[in-house]
C-alpha positions in Angstrom: 6.7 3.0 12.7 8.2 5.6 10.3 6.2 7.9 8.1 8.1 6.5 5.1 6.2 3.3 5.6 2.9 5.1 5.1 3.9 7.5 2.4 6.2 5.8 -0.1 8.8 8.0 -1.8 8.1 6.1 -5.0 6.0 3.4 -6.5 7.6 0.1 -7.6 7.8 0.3 -11.4 6.6 -3.4 -11.6 3.4 -2.3 -9.8 2.8 0.4 -12.5 3.2 -2.3 -15.1 0.5 -4.5 -13.5 -2.0 -1.9 -12.3 -4.4 -0.3 -14.8 -7.1 2.2 -14.5 -10.3 0.4 -13.5 -12.4 2.8 -15.7 -10.4 2.8 -19.0 -8.0 -0.1 -18.5 -5.3 2.3 -19.5 -1.9 3.2 -18.1 -1.4 4.9 -14.8 1.3 7.3 -13.8 2.7 8.1 -10.4 2.3 11.6 -8.9 4.8 11.6 -6.1 3.8 15.0 -4.8 0.2 14.1 -4.3 0.8 10.4 -3.6 -1.7 9.3 -6.3 -1.9 7.1 -9.3 -3.1 9.1 -12.2 -5.3 8.0 -15.2 -5.2 10.8 -17.7 -7.6 8.9 -19.9 -10.3 8.8 -17.2 -9.3 12.2 -15.7 -9.0 10.6 -12.3 -6.3 10.3 -9.6 -6.4 7.2 -7.3 -5.1 7.8 -3.8 -2.5 5.6 -2.1 -3.4 5.1 1.6 -1.0 3.4 4.0 0.9 2.1 1.0 -2.1 0.6 -0.7 -3.5 1.9 -4.0 -7.2 2.5 -3.7 -8.4 1.6 -7.2 -12.1 2.5 -6.8 -13.6 5.2 -9.1 -15.8 6.4 -6.2 -12.6 7.1 -4.1 -10.7 8.8 -7.0 -10.2 12.6 -7.3 -11.3 14.2 -10.5 -8.5 16.0 -12.3 -8.8 19.6 -13.2 
């Protein structure tokens, strides 16, 4: 199995239209370098593991 399967080069724009921050219900942006979905409103970055967004506040990284 290639690494590209586990670390997508991009996120499907349709996914970004559907997913919202579980804390603020606001828009998410894709951080390609860190492989995270970012909620600027909540100050959190949600990881993507094995191609699956982990949308749990307890699993999110706090933004600087």
